[in-house]
N, C-alpha and C positions, 0 to 999 in steps of 0.2 A: 504494500500500500504506500510505502514511502517512495520507493523507486519503481519505475515502470518494469513490467515483465511481459511475458507473452500474452497475458490476459488483461493487463492494465496499460492503457496508452499513456504516453508521457504527459498529456494534458490532464489526465484524470488522477494521476498519482499526487502525493502531497508535495513532491518537488515541483510539479507543474503548478499546483496551487500557489506555492511560494513564489514562483516566477510571476504569476499574475499579480500577487500582492506587491512584490518589488517594483513591478512596472507601474502600478497605481500609486506607489509612494514616491512621487516626484518631488514633494516638499514635505516637511514635517507636518504630521496630522495626528489627531487623537485616534484611538482605536475605533471609536464610533464613526468618525469621519471616513476612515478607511473602509469600514464595513459598509457604509452607505454607498461608497463609490464602486464596490465590487459585488454587492449582494445579488445583482442581476446577471452576473457572469455565469455562464453555464458550467464552467469548470469548478467554480467555488460552490455554488448551489446552496449550501447550508451554513449556519453559523458554526456548527461543529467542525466542518472542514476548514472554515476560515480560521478558527482558533488553533486547530492542529497545524495548519500551514504557517501561521504566525509563530507558534511555539517552535516549529522546526527552524524557521529563520533566526529566531532568537538563540537557539542552541548552537546554530552554525556561526553566530556572530555577525549576521548580515543586517540585523536591525537592533535598535536599542531604545528603551523607554526611559526618557528623562523628563521629570516634571509633568507627567501626563501626556507627553508628545512622543510619537514614534519617529525615529530617525533612521534613514538608510545609512549603513556603515560602508564607506568606500575604502577598500584596503589600500594601504600605502604600497607603492611599487618599490621593489628592492632593486637598486641600481647595481649594475655589474661593475666590479672593481677592475 
């Protein structure tokens, strides 16, 4: 369910839900604002999938919650020496 397999398409797995959430999180938003912007997306569908996708992104370090606002974390590039 987290990753796609032969029965679950990339769009329907939680990693795909996370991609939808990251795409919608163009600027800092509250959890409620993000939910309102993706609730009609056919890949998110339910609040449960939304929260599972958001939890996965938080565990991966892709999003952070600060003072009630969700922020997308952009990893720093490692420069070659």
